C-alpha positions, 0 to 999 in steps of 0.5 A: 256865204254871209259876211255878217260878223258875230256880235262883239263883246269885250272878250270877243273883241280882244280875241279877234284882235289877237287873231288879227295880230297873228294873221298879219304875221302868218299871212306876211310870212307864208302868203295868202295861199300858203297860210292856213287857219291852223297856222293863225290859230297856233300863232295866236295861241288859240284853237282852230275852233276859236278862229271859226267862232270869230271868222267863218273862213280864211277869206273873212279873216283876211278881209277884216285884216284889210279893213284894219290896215285901211283904218290905220291909214285913215286915222293917220291922215285924219290926225296929220291933216290938222298940222300946218302944211310945212310940218304936215308934209314931213310928218305924213311922209315919216308916218306913211313910211311905217304904214302896213298898206305900203309895206312890200310884204303887204303889197305882195299879199294884197296882190295875191288876194286880188288874183284869188278874188279874180278867180273867185267871183263870189268874192268880187263884190265883197272886195269892191264894197271894201274898196268903196268904203275905203274911198268914202272914209278917206274922202270924208277926212279930206272933205273936213280938211278942205272945208276948213280951208274954204275950198269950193265944191268940197265933196267933188274936190275931196273925191277927186283928191282921194281917187288920185291918192289911191291910184298913186298909192297903188301905182307906187307900191307896185313900182316899189316891188321892183325898185325898193329904193323908190321913196313911196311915202315921200312921193305920196305926201308930195302928191297930196300937197300938189293935189290940195294946192291944185284944188285950192286954185281952181 
């Protein structure tokens, strides 16, 4: 199955955004397996044909929703890294608290999809490619920040910070499934500060 998306016109872009908004609600409510293309179409006020003219499958729709959620976090990090550290830590924690990728329902949904991919190897490379793009996007933002700070070996430091942040986010969101009071956003903001400080003193 090809993963190439159809050419995007302004109207197609609006339709795809509308479908993604609807998919976010439907997937969160019913889970990946419980949600259907018909459910997404109905929630968006469109036909199933409109879904399939934009996305070749439910899998492709979910993967683009995943991309959009990651883009949200990358843009957030990019914006907040311009702030002074004292203000940044608090604002980063406050903003991350509302990030979709740290939400309980999204964590459950992503876990469900990962298990689905594990049983469907034809999707493994597509998900791996997206994870790599996520890492590269965040590392690029972090590298620009470290360059401004005069950190040595910027690319290596940015890659190290990014991998540890992603691992931290994965672990904390998993832990929060059984410990709803865990301050995931606060801990991630503190982790970034600690990693940045460690790299600055290498």
